[in-house]
PAPA-247345 format. One record per residue: x, y, z of N, C-alpha, C in turn. Coordinates in steps of 0.2 Angstrom, whole numbers, padded with zeros to 4 digits, always signed. Example, Ala and Ser with C-alpha at 12.3 -4.5 7.8 and 13.67 -1.06 7.14 Angstrom:
+0066-0028+0039+0062-0022+0039+0066-0016+0039/+0064-0011+0035+0068-0005+0036+0064+0000+0039/
//
This chain:
+0020+0209-0119+0017+0211-0113+0014+0205-0109/+0016+0204-0103+0015+0197-0099+0009+0199-0095/+0004+0194-0095-0002+0195-0091+0000+0192-0084/-0002+0196-0079-0001+0193-0072-0005+0187-0071/-0003+0182-0068-0007+0175-0067-0012+0177-0062/-0017+0173-0062-0022+0174-0057-0020+0171-0050/-0016+0166-0051-0013+0162-0044-0006+0161-0045/-0001+0163-0041+0005+0161-0041+0008+0158-0035/+0010+0152-0035+0013+0149-0029+0021+0147-0030/+0024+0150-0025+0032+0150-0026+0035+0147-0021/+0038+0141-0022+0042+0137-0017+0039+0136-0010/+0032+0134-0011+0028+0134-0005+0028+0127-0001/+0029+0128+0005+0030+0122+0010+0025+0122+0016/+0021+0118+0017+0018+0118+0024+0019+0112+0028/+0021+0113+0034+0022+0108+0039+0017+0108+0045/+0015+0103+0047+0012+0102+0053+0016+0097+0058/+0020+0101+0063+0025+0097+0066+0030+0093+0062/+0030+0087+0063+0035+0083+0059+0032+0081+0052/+0025+0082+0051+0022+0081+0044+0023+0086+0039/+0025+0085+0034+0026+0089+0028+0020+0088+0024/+0014+0093+0024+0008+0092+0020+0009+0094+0012/+0013+0099+0012+0015+0102+0005+0022+0104+0004/+0025+0101+0000+0033+0102-0001+0035+0106-0007/+0037+0111-0006+0041+0115-0012+0036+0115-0018/+0030+0118-0017+0026+0118-0023+0027+0125-0027/+0027+0124-0033+0027+0129-0038+0022+0129-0043/+0018+0134-0044+0012+0133-0048+0009+0140-0050/+0007+0141-0056+0004+0147-0058-0003+0145-0061/-0008+0149-0061-0015+0148-0065-0016+0154-0068/-0017+0153-0075-0019+0159-0079-0026+0162-0078/-0027+0168-0079-0033+0171-0079-0038+0168-0083/-0044+0167-0081-0049+0163-0086-0048+0156-0087/-0044+0153-0083-0042+0146-0084-0046+0141-0079/-0048+0135-0080-0050+0130-0076-0044+0126-0074/-0042+0126-0068-0036+0122-0066-0038+0117-0061/-0037+0110-0062-0039+0105-0058-0033+0102-0054/-0033+0101-0048-0029+0098-0044-0031+0091-0042/-0028+0086-0043-0030+0079-0041-0025+0076-0038/-0027+0071-0034-0022+0066-0030-0026+0063-0025/-0022+0057-0023-0026+0053-0017-0027+0057-0011/-0031+0054-0006-0032+0057+0000-0025+0058+0003/-0024+0064+0007-0017+0065+0010-0012+0068+0006/-0014+0069-0001-0009+0072-0005-0007+0080-0004/-0012+0083-0001-0010+0090+0001-0015+0095-0003/-0019+0092-0006-0024+0096-0010-0028+0102-0006/-0031+0100-0001-0035+0104+0004-0030+0109+0007/-0024+0107+0009-0020+0111+0013-0017+0117+0008/-0017+0115+0001-0015+0120-0003-0021+0125-0005/-0027+0122-0004-0032+0127-0006-0033+0132+0001/-0032+0129+0006-0033+0133+0012-0027+0139+0013/-0022+0137+0010-0016+0142+0010-0018+0148+0005/-0021+0145-0001-0023+0150-0006-0028+0155-0003/-0033+0153+0001-0038+0157+0004-0036+0161+0010/-0030+0160+0013-0027+0163+0019-0029+0159+0025/-0032+0154+0024-0034+0150+0031-0029+0147+0034/-0023+0146+0030-0017+0143+0033-0012+0147+0030/-0006+0149+0034+0000+0152+0032+0005+0147+0029/+0009+0148+0024+0014+0143+0022+0020+0143+0027/+0023+0138+0029+0029+0137+0033+0035+0141+0029/+0035+0140+0022+0039+0143+0018+0037+0145+0012/+0039+0150+0008+0037+0152+0001+0032+0158+0002/+0029+0159-0004+0025+0165-0005+0019+0163-0010/+0013+0166-0009+0007+0164-0013+0004+0171-0015/+0003+0172-0021+0000+0178-0023-0007+0176-0027/-0012+0179-0025-0019+0178-0028-0022+0185-0030/-0024+0185-0036-0026+0191-0040-0022+0197-0038/-0015+0195-0039-0010+0200-0038-0008+0203-0032/-0011+0199-0027-0010+0201-0019-0006+0196-0016/-0002+0198-0012+0001+0193-0007-0003+0191-0001/-0005+0184-0001-0010+0182+0003-0009+0183+0010/-0003+0183+0013-0001+0185+0019-0001+0192+0021/+0001+0196+0017+0001+0203+0018-0005+0207+0017/-0009+0204+0012-0015+0208+0009-0021+0203+0010/-0023+0200+0016-0027+0195+0016-0035+0198+0015/-0036+0203+0017-0043+0206+0015-0044+0207+0008/-0039+0210+0005-0040+0211-0002-0040+0205-0006/-0037+0199-0004-0037+0193-0007-0045+0190-0006/-0047+0191+0000-0053+0188+0002-0059+0191-0003/-0058+0198-0004-0063+0200-0009-0063+0198-0015/-0057+0195-0018-0056+0193-0024-0058+0186-0026/-0059+0182-0020-0060+0175-0021-0067+0173-0019/-0070+0168-0021-0075+0164-0018-0073+0157-0017/-0074+0155-0011-0072+0149-0008-0078+0144-0007/-0078+0138-0010-0083+0133-0008-0079+0127-0005/-0080+0126+0002-0077+0120+0005-0081+0114+0003/-0077+0108+0006-0080+0102+0004-0087+0101+0008/-0087+0103+0014-0094+0102+0017-0098+0108+0016/-0105+0106+0015-0110+0111+0014-0111+0115+0020/-0110+0122+0019-0110+0127+0024-0115+0132+0024/-0121+0129+0023-0128+0134+0023-0132+0132+0029/-0136+0137+0031-0140+0136+0036-0147+0132+0034/-0147+0126+0037-0152+0121+0034-0159+0124+0035/-0161+0128+0041-0168+0129+0043-0170+0135+0039/-0165+0139+0035-0167+0144+0030-0168+0142+0023/-0172+0146+0020-0173+0144+0013-0168+0147+0009/-0168+0144+0002-0163+0146-0002-0162+0154-0003/-0167+0157-0003-0168+0165-0003-0165+0167+0003/-0167+0165+0009-0165+0167+0015-0157+0166+0016/-0155+0161+0014-0147+0160+0015-0144+0165+0010/-0146+0166+0004-0143+0171+0000-0143+0178+0002/-0149+0180+0005-0150+0186+0009-0145+0187+0014/-0144+0182+0018-0140+0182+0024-0133+0184+0022/-0130+0180+0017-0124+0181+0015-0122+0187+0011/-0128+0189+0007-0127+0196+0004-0126+0201+0009/-0129+0201+0015-0129+0206+0020-0122+0206+0023/-0119+0199+0024-0112+0199+0026-0107+0202+0022/-0108+0201+0015-0103+0204+0010-0105+0211+0009/-0110+0214+0012-0111+0222+0012-0114+0223+0005/-0117+0219+0002-0120+0220-0005-0127+0224-0005/-0128+0229-0008-0134+0233-0008-0140+0228-0010/-0146+0231-0008-0152+0227-0010-0153+0226-0017/-0152+0232-0021-0154+0232-0028-0148+0227-0032/-0142+0227-0030-0137+0223-0033-0138+0216-0031/-0140+0215-0025-0142+0208-0023-0147+0205-0026/-0152+0208-0027-0158+0206-0031-0157+0204-0039/-0152+0209-0042-0150+0208-0048-0146+0201-0050/-0141+0201-0045-0136+0196-0046-0140+0189-0044/-0144+0189-0039-0148+0183-0036-0152+0180-0042/-0155+0185-0046-0160+0183-0052-0156+0179-0057/-0150+0182-0058-0146+0179-0063-0143+0172-0061/-0141+0172-0054-0138+0165-0052-0143+0160-0051/-0149+0162-0049-0155+0157-0049-0157+0154-0056/-0157+0158-0060-0158+0157-0067-0152+0152-0070/-0147+0154-0069-0141+0150-0072-0141+0144-0068/-0143+0143-0062-0142+0136-0059-0149+0132-0059/-0153+0135-0063-0160+0132-0063-0163+0131-0056/-0162+0136-0051-0164+0135-0044-0170+0140-0043/-0172+0143-0048-0178+0148-0046-0184+0144-0044/-0186+0138-0045-0192+0135-0043-0191+0133-0035/-0185+0133-0033-0184+0131-0026-0182+0136-0022/-0182+0143-0023-0180+0148-0019-0183+0149-0012/-0190+0146-0012-0193+0146-0005-0192+0139-0002/-0188+0134-0004-0187+0128-0001-0182+0129+0004/-0182+0125+0010-0177+0125+0016-0171+0122+0013/-0165+0125+0015-0159+0121+0012-0159+0114+0015/-0161+0113+0020-0161+0105+0023-0164+0101+0019/-0169+0103+0015-0174+0099+0011-0171+0098+0003/-0165+0101+0002-0163+0100-0005-0159+0095-0006/-0159+0092-0012-0154+0086-0014-0147+0088-0014/-0143+0083-0013-0135+0085-0013-0133+0090-0019/-0136+0088-0025-0134+0093-0030-0136+0100-0030/-0142+0100-0027-0145+0107-0026-0141+0111-0020/-0140+0107-0015-0135+0110-0010-0129+0113-0013/-0126+0109-0017-0120+0111-0020-0121+0118-0024/-0127+0118-0028-0128+0124-0032-0129+0130-0028/-0132+0129-0021-0133+0135-0017-0127+0137-0014/-0123+0133-0013-0116+0134-0010-0112+0138-0015/-0113+0136-0021-0109+0140-0027-0112+0146-0028/-0119+0147-0027-0121+0154-0028-0119+0159-0022/-0119+0156-0016-0116+0160-0011-0109+0162-0012/-0105+0158-0015-0098+0160-0017-0097+0165-0021/-0103+0166-0026-0103+0171-0031-0105+0177-0030/-0109+0177-0024-0113+0184-0023-0109+0191-0023/-0102+0190-0021-0099+0197-0021-0094+0197-0027/-0096+0194-0033-0093+0194-0039-0085+0193-0039/-0083+0188-0037-0076+0187-0036-0073+0186-0043/-0066+0187-0043-0062+0185-0049-0060+0178-0049/-0059+0175-0044-0056+0168-0044-0061+0164-0040/-0063+0158-0041-0068+0153-0038-0063+0148-0036/-0063+0146-0030-0059+0140-0027-0064+0135-0024/-0063+0129-0027-0068+0124-0026-0065+0117-0023/-0066+0115-0017-0064+0110-0014-0068+0103-0015/-0067+0099-0020-0070+0093-0022-0078+0095-0021/-0080+0100-0026-0087+0102-0025-0093+0097-0027/-0090+0092-0031-0096+0087-0033-0095+0080-0029/-0091+0080-0024-0090+0074-0021-0096+0071-0018/-0099+0065-0020-0105+0062-0017-0111+0064-0020/-0110+0068-0026-0116+0071-0030-0118+0066-0036/-0124+0066-0037-0125+0061-0043-0123+0063-0050/-0122+0059-0055-0119+0061-0061-0123+0066-0065/-0129+0066-0065-0133+0072-0068-0131+0078-0065/-0131+0079-0058-0130+0085-0055-0123+0088-0055/-0118+0083-0057-0111+0084-0058-0110+0087-0065/-0114+0085-0070-0114+0087-0076-0117+0094-0076/-0122+0096-0073-0125+0102-0073-0120+0107-0069/-0117+0105-0064-0112+0109-0061-0107+0111-0065/-0104+0107-0069-0099+0108-0074-0101+0113-0079/-0107+0112-0081-0110+0116-0086-0110+0124-0084/-0111+0125-0077-0111+0131-0074-0104+0134-0074/-0100+0129-0072-0093+0132-0072-0090+0135-0078/-0092+0131-0083-0090+0133-0091-0093+0139-0092/-0099+0141-0090-0102+0148-0092-0098+0153-0088/-0097+0151-0081-0094+0156-0077-0087+0158-0080/-0083+0153-0083-0077+0154-0086-0077+0158-0092/-0083+0157-0096-0084+0161-0102-0085+0168-0100/-0088+0169-0094-0089+0176-0092-0083+0180-0089/-0078+0176-0089-0071+0179-0086-0068+0177-0080/-0072+0172-0076-0070+0170-0070-0064+0164-0070/-0060+0165-0066-0054+0159-0066-0057+0154-0060/-0056+0148-0061-0058+0143-0057-0052+0138-0056/-0051+0137-0049-0046+0132-0046-0050+0127-0042/-0050+0121-0045-0054+0115-0042-0050+0109-0040/-0052+0106-0034-0049+0099-0033-0054+0094-0034/-0053+0089-0036-0058+0084-0038-0055+0077-0037/-0059+0073-0035-0058+0065-0034-0060+0061-0040/-0063+0064-0045-0065+0062-0051-0061+0063-0057/-0057+0058-0060-0053+0059-0066-0057+0061-0072/-0063+0059-0072-0067+0061-0078-0069+0069-0078/-0069+0072-0072-0070+0078-0071-0063+0082-0072/-0058+0079-0070-0051+0083-0072-0050+0083-0079/-0053+0079-0083-0052+0079-0091-0056+0085-0093/-0060+0089-0090-0064+0094-0092-0059+0101-0090/-0054+0100-0086-0050+0106-0085-0045+0108-0091/-0044+0114-0091-0039+0117-0096-0032+0113-0094/-0030+0113-0088-0024+0111-0086-0025+0107-0079/-0021+0101-0077-0022+0098-0072-0015+0096-0069/-0016+0097-0062-0009+0095-0058-0010+0089-0055/-0006+0084-0055-0006+0079-0051-0002+0078-0045/-0005+0078-0040-0001+0079-0033-0001+0072-0029/+0005+0071-0026+0006+0065-0022+0011+0067-0016/+0008+0065-0010+0012+0067-0004+0016+0073-0004/+0011+0078-0005+0013+0085-0005+0017+0088-0010/+0019+0083-0015+0023+0086-0021+0019+0086-0027/+0020+0091-0032+0017+0091-0038+0021+0087-0043/+0018+0081-0045+0022+0076-0049+0022+0078-0057/+0016+0080-0059+0015+0082-0066+0010+0088-0067/+0011+0092-0071+0006+0097-0073+0006+0099-0080/+0000+0099-0083-0001+0100-0090-0008+0099-0091/-0010+0100-0099-0016+0099-0100-0018+0092-0101/-0024+0090-0100-0025+0082-0100-0023+0079-0106/-0024+0082-0112-0021+0079-0118-0014+0078-0118/-0010+0083-0116-0003+0083-0116+0000+0078-0111/-0004+0077-0105-0002+0073-0100-0003+0066-0103/-0007+0064-0106-0008+0058-0109-0003+0056-0115/-0002+0061-0119+0003+0060-0125+0010+0060-0123/+0012+0063-0117+0018+0063-0114+0020+0057-0110/+0015+0053-0109+0017+0047-0105+0023+0043-0108/+0028+0042-0105+0034+0039-0108+0033+0032-0109/+0029+0028-0104+0028+0021-0104+0023+0020-0110/+0023+0014-0113+0018+0013-0118+0012+0009-0114/+0006+0011-0116+0000+0008-0113-0003+0003-0117/-0005-0003-0114-0008-0008-0118-0015-0011-0115/-0020-0012-0118-0026-0015-0116-0024-0023-0117/-0025-0027-0111-0023-0034-0111-0029-0038-0110/-0031-0043-0114-0036-0048-0113-0033-0055-0110/-0036-0058-0107-0034-0065-0104-0040-0068-0101/-0039-0075-0103-0045-0079-0100-0044-0080-0092/-0039-0078-0089-0038-0077-0082-0035-0071-0080/-0039-0066-0079-0036-0059-0078-0033-0059-0071/-0035-0062-0066-0032-0062-0060-0025-0065-0060/-0024-0070-0063-0018-0074-0064-0013-0069-0069/-0016-0066-0074-0012-0062-0079-0009-0056-0075/-0014-0053-0071-0012-0047-0067-0006-0048-0062/-0006-0054-0059-0001-0055-0054+0005-0057-0058/+0005-0060-0064+0011-0062-0068+0015-0056-0071/+0010-0051-0073+0013-0045-0076+0016-0040-0071/+0013-0040-0065+0015-0036-0060+0022-0038-0058/+0024-0044-0058+0031-0047-0056+0035-0046-0062/+0033-0044-0068+0037-0044-0074+0042-0038-0074/+0049-0039-0076+0053-0033-0077+0050-0029-0083/+0051-0022-0082+0049-0018-0087+0041-0016-0087/+0038-0019-0083+0031-0018-0082+0030-0012-0076/+0027-0006-0078+0027+0000-0073+0021-0001-0069/+0015-0003-0073+0009-0002-0069+0004-0007-0072/+0000-0011-0068-0006-0015-0071-0012-0013-0067/-0017-0012-0070-0023-0010-0067-0029-0013-0070/-0034-0015-0067-0040-0018-0070-0044-0012-0073/-0047-0014-0078-0052-0008-0082-0057-0012-0085/-0062-0014-0081-0068-0018-0083-0066-0025-0085/-0068-0028-0091-0065-0034-0092-0059-0036-0095/-0054-0030-0095-0048-0031-0097-0042-0028-0092/-0036-0028-0094-0031-0024-0090-0028-0019-0094/-0027-0014-0090-0022-0008-0093-0015-0009-0091/-0011-0010-0095-0003-0011-0093+0001-0006-0096/+0005-0003-0091+0010+0002-0094+0017-0002-0094/+0021-0002-0099+0027-0005-0099+0032-0001-0102/+0039-0002-0100+0045+0002-0102+0047-0002-0109/+0047+0000-0114+0048-0003-0120+0056-0004-0121/+0060-0001-0117+0067-0002-0117+0069-0008-0113/+0064-0011-0109+0066-0017-0105+0062-0023-0107/+0055-0022-0110+0052-0028-0112+0047-0026-0118/+0043-0030-0120+0039-0029-0126+0032-0033-0124/+0027-0031-0129+0021-0034-0128+0022-0042-0131/+0026-0043-0135+0027-0050-0138+0030-0054-0133/+0035-0051-0129+0038-0055-0123+0033-0057-0118/+0030-0052-0116+0024-0053-0111+0019-0058-0113/+0017-0058-0120+0012-0062-0122+0015-0069-0122/+0021-0070-0123+0025-0077-0123+0024-0079-0115/+0026-0075-0111+0026-0077-0104+0020-0079-0102/+0014-0075-0103+0008-0078-0101+0006-0084-0104/+0007-0086-0110+0006-0091-0113+0010-0097-0110/+0016-0096-0108+0020-0102-0105+0017-0103-0098/+0014-0099-0095+0011-0099-0088+0004-0102-0088/+0002-0103-0094-0005-0105-0095-0010-0100-0094/-0008-0094-0095-0013-0089-0094-0015-0086-0101/-0014-0089-0106-0016-0087-0113-0022-0090-0115/-0025-0089-0121-0021-0084-0126-0023-0077-0123/-0017-0074-0123-0017-0067-0121-0017-0062-0127/-0021-0056-0127-0020-0051-0133-0018-0044-0130/-0013-0042-0133-0011-0035-0131-0013-0030-0137/-0015-0024-0135-0018-0019-0140-0016-0013-0137/-0011-0010-0141-0009-0003-0138-0015+0002-0139/-0015+0006-0134-0021+0011-0133-0018+0018-0130/-0022+0023-0131-0021+0029-0128-0023+0029-0121/-0018+0030-0117-0020+0030-0109-0025+0036-0108/-0030+0033-0103-0034+0038-0100-0030+0043-0095/-0034+0048-0093-0030+0052-0088-0029+0048-0081/-0035+0044-0080-0034+0039-0074-0029+0035-0075/-0027+0032-0081-0021+0027-0081-0015+0032-0080/-0014+0038-0082-0009+0042-0081-0008+0043-0074/-0013+0045-0071-0013+0047-0064-0011+0041-0060/-0013+0035-0060-0011+0030-0057-0004+0028-0059/-0002+0028-0065+0005+0026-0066+0010+0031-0063/+0008+0037-0063+0013+0043-0060+0013+0042-0053/+0008+0040-0050+0007+0039-0042+0012+0033-0040/+0011+0028-0044+0015+0022-0043+0022+0024-0044/+0025+0027-0049+0032+0029-0049+0034+0033-0044/+0030+0038-0042+0032+0043-0037+0033+0039-0030/+0028+0034-0029+0029+0030-0023+0035+0026-0023/+0037+0023-0029+0043+0019-0029+0049+0023-0028/+0049+0029-0031+0054+0034-0030+0055+0036-0023/+0050+0038-0019+0050+0039-0012+0053+0033-0008/+0051+0027-0010+0053+0021-0006+0061+0020-0007/+0063+0022-0014+0070+0022-0014+0074+0027-0011/+0071+0033-0011+0074+0038-0006+0075+0036+0001/+0069+0033+0003+0069+0031+0011+0074+0026+0013/+0075+0021+0007+0080+0016+0008+0087+0018+0009/+0089+0025+0006+0096+0027+0006+0098+0029+0013/
//
């Protein structure tokens, strides 16, 4: 017996004139999953979310959310999702409680159901002491919690979040993710875009997006384990010189600074750590030390974006 996915995107493309924001996207998200979509600015993440919510129609392809075709059954889809946009969308001159009352009325929620759910949400987000505070006087993290509560008032099946912790302090980010884990434990499906790779590590699966295309999609652990190129941590007394020398070396796929060391991806069929160590020594950039390490998700993301960029440049040159 096959369980119907919470989200299904099939051959989806969205164009804005000559610009293709999303190209041939295929993606499914299982019920009860936290799925993260990451990519640089302009990758197509927000366009994808807007199509999921019915705010934009795809130029080509189909999208099903909670078992409904978004274009044909938009009202049913809207009843099934909670959408939290990048920008804070509350009324700043109303209190936390007044904002929730207002949106509950918009959703047509009865007073008794509203009060029961509000009590639960305020307790879960630890916002009970601030229910009479004006939204404009809340910290960034508290505003995000209020926006999250607003998105959950009508008991959606799927929560869609567009970079929900962007610009929020680390403690508030941690609290926000603790809330998401609790919601998923209660049966909610979460689709989130994030600019923070450490947050993407918390997702069940991650999609890496670049220039409108889905480059890779898997669990964070499998993405790191499946990286074909070998990752090394490199120490050198002249990091700047070593970085430049390695970037110009055949077989080196990517070189990025990581604190006091470099993270270097290399194709072992073309070169080796020993060859590169000797090269740095010959150029007076040693003694260099290469240590094989497991790449972080950030390492994988940067390496995949670099490869995708080189591939696109090669296509454009044809």
